[in-house]
ZAMARGU-4260 file (C-alpha; in steps of 0.2 Angstrom, whole numbers, plus 5000, padded with zeros to 4 digits):
<rodrens>
0) 4904/5170/5373 | 4895/5154/5378 | 4877/5150/5374 | 4874/5151/5393 | 4880/5169/5393
5) 4870/5173/5378 | 4854/5166/5385 | 4857/5176/5401 | 4859/5192/5391 | 4843/5188/5381
10) 4833/5185/5397 | 4840/5202/5404 | 4835/5211/5388 | 4818/5204/5386 | 4812/5203/5404
15) 4820/5217/5413 | 4828/5231/5403 | 4819/5247/5399 | 4823/5247/5381 | 4819/5256/5365
20) 4810/5265/5351 | 4811/5261/5333 | 4800/5276/5329 | 4791/5288/5340 | 4775/5295/5334
25) 4773/5310/5323 | 4766/5322/5336 | 4763/5316/5354 | 4750/5330/5358 | 4740/5325/5342
30) 4736/5308/5349 | 4723/5316/5360 | 4719/5313/5379 | 4722/5294/5377 | 4740/5297/5373
35) 4741/5282/5362 | 4756/5279/5350 | 4752/5281/5332 | 4751/5265/5321 | 4767/5263/5310
40) 4764/5256/5293 | 4779/5247/5284 | 4782/5238/5267 | 4796/5227/5273 | 4786/5212/5265
45) 4782/5222/5249 | 4765/5226/5255 | 4758/5238/5268 | 4756/5231/5285 | 4757/5237/5303
50) 4775/5236/5310 | 4768/5226/5325 | 4763/5211/5314 | 4778/5212/5301 | 4787/5195/5304
55) 4804/5203/5303 | 4816/5214/5313 | 4813/5231/5306 | 4816/5249/5313 | 4804/5262/5306
60) 4808/5280/5307 | 4796/5294/5303 | 4799/5312/5298 | 4796/5318/5316 | 4809/5306/5322
65) 4821/5312/5309 | 4820/5330/5315 | 4820/5325/5334 | 4836/5315/5332 | 4844/5326/5320
70) 4846/5313/5306 | 4851/5324/5291 | 4858/5311/5280 | 4859/5292/5278 | 4876/5291/5288
75) 4866/5297/5304 | 4854/5283/5303 | 4867/5272/5311 | 4866/5280/5328 | 4847/5276/5329
80) 4846/5257/5324 | 4852/5243/5335 | 4867/5233/5328 | 4870/5246/5314 | 4886/5254/5312
85) 4892/5265/5298 | 4903/5279/5293 | 4910/5289/5279 | 4920/5277/5268 | 4939/5281/5269
90) 4941/5299/5265 | 4924/5301/5256 | 4911/5312/5263 | 4899/5306/5250 | 4901/5287/5253
95) 4893/5278/5268 | 4898/5261/5274 | 4885/5251/5283 | 4887/5236/5294 | 4872/5227/5300
100) 4873/5213/5313 | 4892/5213/5310 | 4891/5212/5291 | 4896/5224/5278 | 4910/5230/5266
105) 4921/5245/5265 | 4925/5243/5247 | 4916/5255/5235 | 4923/5249/5219 | 4912/5239/5207
110) 4924/5224/5209 | 4915/5220/5225 | 4896/5222/5230 | 4890/5229/5246 | 4881/5217/5258
115) 4869/5230/5266 | 4857/5234/5252 | 4851/5253/5250 | 4835/5256/5242 | 4827/5273/5237
120) 4808/5270/5233 | 4812/5252/5231 | 4826/5255/5218 | 4842/5246/5223 | 4858/5258/5224
125) 4873/5247/5219 | 4888/5258/5223 | 4894/5266/5240 | 4903/5280/5230 | 4888/5292/5231
130) 4875/5285/5243 | 4875/5297/5258 | 4859/5305/5253 | 4852/5320/5262 | 4836/5315/5271
135) 4824/5329/5264 | 4805/5326/5261 | 4806/5308/5268 | 4790/5299/5272 | 4799/5286/5282
140) 4815/5275/5283 | 4814/5256/5286 | 4830/5247/5292 | 4827/5228/5289 | 4840/5218/5299
145) 4846/5201/5294 | 4848/5193/5277 | 4834/5198/5264 | 4837/5184/5252 | 4819/5182/5245
150) 4810/5199/5242 | 4824/5211/5239 | 4835/5216/5224 | 4853/5210/5226 | 4866/5207/5239
155) 4857/5211/5255 | 4865/5198/5266 | 4867/5210/5281 | 4850/5218/5279 | 4842/5232/5269
160) 4839/5251/5272 | 4824/5258/5263 | 4822/5276/5260 | 4804/5280/5256 | 4801/5298/5250
165) 4785/5308/5251 | 4773/5306/5237 | 4764/5321/5228 | 4746/5323/5233 | 4731/5335/5231
170) 4735/5345/5246 | 4745/5361/5242 | 4759/5364/5254 | 4776/5373/5255 | 4790/5374/5268
175) 4805/5385/5269 | 4819/5381/5282 | 4835/5390/5285 | 4849/5385/5297 | 4865/5393/5303
180) 4879/5385/5314 | 4897/5384/5319 | 4910/5382/5306 | 4901/5395/5296 | 4888/5382/5292
185) 4872/5388/5283 | 4859/5378/5274 | 4843/5382/5265 | 4829/5369/5262 | 4814/5373/5250
190) 4800/5361/5247 | 4782/5361/5241 | 4768/5351/5234 | 4754/5356/5223 | 4740/5348/5212
195) 4741/5352/5193 | 4724/5344/5189 | 4713/5334/5200 | 4723/5318/5194 | 4740/5325/5192
200) 4751/5331/5207 | 4769/5337/5208 | 4781/5338/5223 | 4798/5346/5223 | 4812/5350/5235
205) 4829/5359/5235 | 4843/5359/5248 | 4860/5368/5249 | 4873/5366/5263 | 4889/5376/5265
210) 4902/5375/5279 | 4920/5378/5283 | 4930/5363/5287 | 4932/5356/5305 | 4949/5348/5302
215) 4965/5359/5303 | 4979/5356/5291 | 4995/5362/5300 | 5006/5360/5285 | 4994/5369/5272
220) 4989/5381/5286 | 4970/5380/5283 | 4954/5372/5288 | 4949/5357/5277 | 4935/5344/5276
225) 4923/5358/5271 | 4905/5356/5265 | 4898/5361/5248 | 4882/5352/5244 | 4868/5356/5232
230) 4853/5344/5228 | 4835/5343/5223 | 4821/5331/5218 | 4805/5333/5208 | 4791/5320/5208
235) 4775/5318/5199 | 4760/5307/5203 | 4747/5303/5190 | 4730/5294/5193 | 4724/5290/5176
240) 4710/5279/5184 | 4705/5274/5201 | 4714/5258/5199 | 4731/5265/5192 | 4744/5275/5201
245) 4760/5281/5192 | 4775/5289/5201 | 4789/5297/5192 | 4804/5305/5202 | 4820/5313/5197
250) 4834/5318/5208 | 4851/5326/5207 | 4865/5331/5219 | 4883/5337/5219 | 4894/5336/5234
255) 4912/5344/5234 | 4925/5345/5248 | 4943/5349/5251 | 4944/5333/5261 | 4944/5321/5268
260) 4959/5321/5279 | 4965/5307/5291 | 4977/5309/5306 | 4992/5298/5308 | 4991/5290/5326
265) 5006/5278/5324 | 5019/5290/5331 | 5033/5282/5321 | 5036/5294/5306 | 5032/5310/5316
270) 5025/5314/5333 | 5006/5312/5335 | 4996/5329/5334 | 4986/5333/5349 | 4969/5330/5341
275) 4962/5319/5327 | 4956/5336/5320 | 4974/5341/5317 | 4983/5334/5302 | 5000/5338/5293
280) 4997/5332/5275 | 5006/5341/5262 | 4993/5336/5249 | 4978/5346/5243 | 4965/5333/5245
285) 4948/5335/5236 | 4932/5326/5232 | 4919/5329/5219 | 4904/5318/5218 | 4888/5319/5207
290) 4873/5308/5206 | 4857/5308/5196 | 4843/5296/5198 | 4826/5292/5190 | 4813/5280/5195
295) 4796/5276/5187 | 4784/5266/5198 | 4767/5260/5192 | 4754/5251/5202 | 4738/5243/5195
300) 4725/5237/5207 | 4717/5223/5196 | 4705/5219/5210 | 4702/5221/5228 | 4714/5207/5232
305) 4726/5208/5217 | 4738/5221/5211 | 4753/5222/5199 | 4768/5233/5203 | 4782/5239/5191
310) 4798/5247/5198 | 4809/5255/5185 | 4826/5263/5190 | 4841/5272/5183 | 4855/5280/5193
315) 4872/5287/5187 | 4886/5292/5199 | 4902/5301/5196 | 4916/5303/5209 | 4933/5311/5208
320) 4945/5309/5223 | 4962/5315/5228 | 4967/5307/5245 | 4983/5307/5255 | 4982/5291/5264
325) 4998/5294/5275 | 4995/5311/5283 | 5014/5316/5281 | 5021/5333/5275 | 5028/5323/5260
330) 5015/5310/5256 | 5020/5292/5256 | 5003/5286/5248 | 4992/5296/5238 | 4976/5289/5229
335) 4969/5297/5213 | 4952/5289/5209 | 4940/5294/5196 | 4925/5282/5194 | 4908/5283/5186
340) 4894/5270/5185 | 4877/5269/5178 | 4864/5256/5182 | 4847/5251/5176 | 4834/5240/5185
345) 4817/5233/5182 | 4806/5224/5194 | 4788/5217/5192 | 4778/5211/5207 | 4761/5202/5208
350) 4753/5204/5225 | 4737/5195/5229 | 4727/5184/5241 | 4713/5171/5241 | 4700/5175/5255
355) 4707/5179/5272 | 4719/5164/5273 | 4731/5165/5258 | 4743/5179/5253 | 4756/5179/5240
360) 4769/5189/5230 | 4778/5183/5215 | 4790/5193/5204 | 4805/5195/5192 | 4820/5206/5193
365) 4833/5213/5181 | 4848/5223/5185 | 4862/5230/5173 | 4877/5240/5178 | 4892/5247/5169
370) 4907/5255/5179 | 4922/5264/5173 | 4937/5267/5185 | 4953/5276/5182 | 4964/5276/5198
375) 4982/5279/5202 | 4991/5273/5218 | 5006/5285/5220 | 5018/5278/5234 | 5036/5280/5241
380) 5045/5271/5254 | 5051/5286/5263 | 5050/5305/5261 | 5066/5306/5251 | 5063/5291/5240
385) 5057/5292/5222 | 5038/5290/5219 | 5031/5275/5211 | 5015/5276/5201 | 5002/5262/5197
390) 4989/5267/5185 | 4974/5256/5183 | 4960/5258/5170 | 4946/5246/5171 | 4928/5242/5168
395) 4916/5231/5177 | 4899/5225/5168 | 4886/5217/5179 | 4870/5209/5174 | 4858/5201/5186
400) 4842/5191/5184 | 4831/5184/5198 | 4814/5177/5200 | 4806/5176/5217 | 4790/5172/5227
405) 4783/5171/5244 | 4767/5163/5250 | 4758/5165/5267 | 4744/5154/5274 | 4734/5157/5290
410) 4726/5144/5301 | 4718/5151/5316 | 4731/5161/5326 | 4746/5154/5315 | 4752/5160/5298
415) 4765/5149/5289 | 4777/5157/5277 | 4787/5150/5263 | 4798/5159/5250 | 4811/5157/5237
420) 4823/5167/5226 | 4833/5161/5211 | 4848/5173/5206 | 4860/5173/5192 | 4874/5186/5191
425) 4886/5188/5177 | 4901/5199/5180 | 4915/5204/5167 | 4931/5213/5171 | 4942/5222/5158
430) 4958/5230/5165 | 4974/5237/5160 | 4988/5243/5172 | 5003/5254/5168 | 5016/5258/5181
435) 5033/5265/5184 | 5039/5248/5191 | 5046/5237/5177 | 5040/5219/5172 | 5024/5210/5169
440) 5019/5209/5187 | 5016/5228/5187 | 5011/5230/5169 | 4997/5219/5163 | 4980/5218/5155
445) 4965/5207/5154 | 4973/5195/5143 | 4988/5193/5154 | 4977/5190/5169 | 4967/5176/5159
450) 4983/5168/5154 | 4988/5167/5172 | 4971/5160/5176 | 4974/5146/5163 | 4991/5143/5171
455) 4983/5140/5188 | 4981/5157/5196 | 4964/5159/5204 | 4958/5172/5193 | 4945/5174/5179
460) 4939/5190/5172 | 4922/5183/5166 | 4912/5175/5181 | 4894/5169/5183 | 4886/5165/5199
465) 4869/5156/5202 | 4860/5153/5219 | 4843/5148/5226 | 4839/5155/5243 | 4824/5149/5252
470) 4814/5156/5267 | 4802/5148/5279 | 4793/5154/5295 | 4778/5153/5306 | 4770/5168/5314
475) 4759/5168/5330 | 4746/5181/5333 | 4745/5178/5352 | 4732/5191/5354 | 4728/5209/5348
480) 4743/5215/5358 | 4757/5202/5356 | 4764/5195/5340 | 4778/5182/5338 | 4787/5174/5324
485) 4801/5162/5320 | 4810/5162/5303 | 4824/5153/5293 | 4832/5163/5279 | 4847/5160/5267
490) 4856/5175/5258 | 4869/5176/5245 | 4881/5189/5239 | 4890/5186/5222 | 4909/5184/5221
495) 4922/5198/5219 | 4939/5203/5213 | 4954/5211/5223 | 4951/5227/5213 | 4964/5237/5222
500) 4979/5225/5220 | 4995/5232/5212 | 5002/5216/5205 | 4995/5204/5193 | 4999/5189/5204
505) 4988/5197/5218 | 4973/5198/5207 | 4962/5184/5213 | 4944/5178/5213 | 4934/5180/5230
510) 4921/5167/5233 | 4903/5171/5234 | 4896/5174/5252 | 4882/5163/5259 | 4873/5165/5275
515) 4860/5154/5284 | 4850/5164/5297 | 4838/5159/5311 | 4827/5173/5320 | 4814/5173/5333
520) 4804/5189/5338 | 4791/5196/5349 | 4782/5212/5346 | 4771/5219/5360 | 4759/5234/5362
525) 4756/5237/5380 | 4747/5250/5392 | 4732/5253/5381 | 4743/5257/5366 | 4755/5269/5375
530) 4770/5256/5375 | 4778/5248/5360 | 4791/5235/5363 | 4799/5224/5350 | 4812/5211/5352
535) 4822/5199/5341 | 4835/5185/5344 | 4845/5179/5330 | 4860/5168/5324 | 4868/5168/5307
540) 4881/5156/5300 | 4892/5164/5286 | 4902/5154/5273 | 4916/5165/5265 | 4912/5181/5274
545) 4920/5195/5264 | 4934/5206/5272 | 4943/5220/5263 | 4960/5224/5270 | 4978/5229/5267
550) 4993/5217/5268 | 5010/5225/5266 | 5002/5240/5258 | 4992/5229/5246 | 4973/5230/5246
555) 4966/5212/5246 | 4950/5202/5250 | 4950/5188/5263 | 4936/5177/5266 | 4932/5166/5281
560) 4918/5157/5289 | 4909/5165/5304 | 4895/5164/5316 | 4886/5179/5322 | 4872/5179/5336
565) 4864/5192/5346 | 4848/5202/5350 | 4839/5218/5347 | 4826/5227/5358 | 4817/5243/5354
570) 4805/5252/5366 | 4794/5267/5366 | 4783/5274/5380 | 4771/5288/5378 | 4772/5293/5397
575) 4760/5307/5394 | 4751/5315/5379 | 4766/5326/5377 | 4781/5316/5383 | 4789/5301/5374
580) 4803/5290/5381 | 4813/5279/5370 | 4828/5267/5370 | 4836/5254/5359 | 4849/5241/5362
585) 4859/5229/5351 | 4870/5215/5357 | 4882/5205/5346 | 4892/5189/5349 | 4904/5186/5334
590) 4918/5174/5330 | 4926/5166/5315 | 4924/5147/5313 | 4936/5134/5307 | 4952/5140/5300
595) 4955/5159/5299 | 4968/5167/5289 | 4982/5173/5300 | 4980/5191/5293 | 4963/5193/5300
600) 4960/5198/5318 | 4951/5186/5329 | 4936/5198/5330 | 4925/5203/5316 | 4926/5221/5311
605) 4913/5234/5316 | 4904/5222/5328 | 4903/5231/5345 | 4897/5219/5358 | 4884/5232/5364
610) 4876/5248/5358 | 4862/5257/5365 | 4853/5274/5364 | 4841/5282/5376 | 4831/5298/5375
615) 4816/5308/5376 | 4805/5320/5366 | 4793/5333/5373 | 4779/5342/5363 | 4771/5352/5377
620) 4757/5364/5373 | 4761/5382/5378 | 4750/5396/5373 | 4746/5395/5354 | 4760/5383/5351
625) 4771/5370/5358 | 4787/5368/5367 | 4799/5356/5359 | 4813/5348/5369 | 4823/5332/5363
630) 4838/5324/5370 | 4847/5307/5368 | 4863/5298/5372 | 4871/5285/5361 | 4884/5273/5367
635) 4894/5260/5359 | 4907/5247/5366 | 4924/5246/5358 | 4926/5238/5341 | 4938/5236/5326
640) 4937/5248/5311 | 4948/5236/5301 | 4948/5217/5300 | 4967/5216/5299 | 4978/5207/5312
645) 4991/5221/5313 | 5004/5208/5320 | 5004/5200/5303 | 4999/5214/5291 | 5008/5229/5298
650) 5019/5223/5313 | 5027/5240/5316 | 5010/5247/5321 | 5002/5246/5338 | 4989/5232/5339
655) 4976/5244/5346 | 4977/5256/5331 | 4962/5248/5323 | 4951/5250/5338 | 4938/5264/5341
660) 4927/5267/5356 | 4920/5265/5368 | 4912/5282/5365 | 4896/5292/5369 | 4887/5304/5359
665) 4875/5317/5367 | 4862/5326/5356 | 4850/5339/5361 | 4838/5352/5354 | 4825/5365/5361
670) 4812/5374/5350 | 4795/5382/5349 | 4781/5378/5336 | 4768/5391/5335 | 4755/5399/5323
675) 4740/5392/5315 | 4743/5373/5312 | 4761/5375/5318 | 4765/5386/5304 | 4781/5393/5312
680) 4795/5385/5321 | 4812/5390/5328 | 4825/5377/5335 | 4842/5377/5343 | 4851/5360/5343
685) 4868/5352/5344 | 4875/5335/5340 | 4890/5327/5349 | 4886/5341/5361 | 4900/5336/5373
690) 4913/5336/5359 | 4918/5317/5360 | 4933/5313/5349 | 4933/5296/5341 | 4938/5288/5325
695) 4927/5279/5312 | 4938/5272/5298 | 4957/5271/5294 | 4972/5265/5284 | 4985/5254/5292
700) 5000/5252/5281 | 5018/5249/5285 | 5023/5262/5297 | 5008/5274/5297 | 4991/5272/5304
705) 4979/5285/5298 | 4962/5286/5306 | 4947/5298/5301 | 4938/5308/5315 | 4920/5307/5318
710) 4910/5323/5317 | 4914/5335/5330 | 4901/5346/5340 | 4889/5354/5328 | 4877/5367/5334
715) 4863/5375/5324 | 4849/5388/5324 | 4835/5384/5313 | 4819/5393/5307 | 4805/5385/5298
720) 4789/5392/5289 | 4776/5381/5283 | 4762/5387/5271
</rodrens>
């Protein structure tokens, strides 16, 4: 699209369209007769500040908005943030793939890092394998769009998603919630907070979810893709003095399923089924994922203008998978994958200021990860052919060190910002493959790969990456109601390996990914605080943008240069003290630059040209309670769920096999909150109320194209008691 067209689209969005909300207030009726929106506080710059003066494109979602828009886990954030797409990773209900502004990765092995950073209480979560956290007892979610190359942990080229949990406090409280729904779904949530002493508090929650599957396996004659989830969290807060705050949190979750199953839509090996929710696989798929995490955050307020923060984190994940990737009665491709990973991280931040003009943050970061993988690809050329098996056992060790700083200086209405981060990543791969195919191409180890590297193949199993990424910007506080900013940022994601390749000669290094980004934004508070309207316009230039795909049945990584530009707009209007109207819109214009590998499609994957969401929330006083009504519609334009050019990578398949959309999702709920301080609540709700059928991911190999269906219509009846 030409720059003239982009400019026209920008003017339309910024000047004429009734666009959207990042986060509605917690309770419209509670705002009083003035009906003003509540102020939203974010920590996008590693300190608390109002959303309306944060010089970054960020969406903030509070607990009330989570409930209204029925965001039950991290995957469902994607339908509520401009230019964010996401889905369960291929066949894995516990793994969520995020793409922000057209940038992300579908690989969940430690041989390639993610490019959208996920953080839980400021602790970076490295692996996608078990990152679909249930959103229980959440204080807020912040989605930072665009490269976060200065202040945030690792590999956040596309952006960062921050989950901030509720902290223990001195106020006793407890909540019991129970839900029933279709597919024999039921869930129970328990949560509470209590002081132990006047300086020690504890908070805990528990969640269990059970449901039958929503996909029908016609060969096995049973429902599959069921739900069996149990998880919990306990947190402690200690205040040894007025200047010191200590937070310790522990969490555990286990998610089991007899899924996930995909449907073959190619129509070559067998006729297509009538629905994506019908499959014919003869394999008993399964998934079992466990995660345990611990964090210890300490803050020392040295003075009124200076504080020291320590963030310590640990996470261990285990995931076992059996997946039929072909959806045939006699499988053509089955993946057996067992992986475990553990990570440690430590970060120190010194935040301070001098007078009202100068503010700064400096810090250091250390990250260490060890991942073990045992995976087998079992393939056959046809249902009657013998099965070949390729078993890989490998480890990946990662150590990352970084130092960073950012300073802001205010002169009148303008604030000038400069930041920098230095990163050093070291990665070591140790591997051994044994297969039923003869010869050294299919049976090799680390030493054999290094020998190939010495002979000229682009492979090294011990790699070190260093990068310095700067940031600069200027902010303009136009007046109390309008705030503008301009920023330039660079980002970095360290290199990778083609971890799923089946042959020694297909194991190659992938280059590091670099990005340069420009962004301009305008944040406005209008109508005496009843309207919040935030807009951003951006351009990003990528060098060696990662793409994971299959070529002739082989998983590989391709890189190419790309340019991405677009806009985002978020709008909230408190029309009355009891009615909120909201909308958001995202627009993307993406293209590869320079020479593009022929096996990549011309368009970037998961980059719909337009996305938008519109809706309303009612909190209307009735009797001794309030009537609660919520409704919204999400729409996305067509986009690719694979970067592959099927004319090259799988010429037998229809070129449209990798496309999904356009589609619309309608969600609604109605409820009543009553009793003292809203103690009781009942609510009926549905997601995808009109049963829209759409695909979110897939495998496109040889003569089959298997795609995974998005969630069908779910309806629920929920009761809540607050003590």
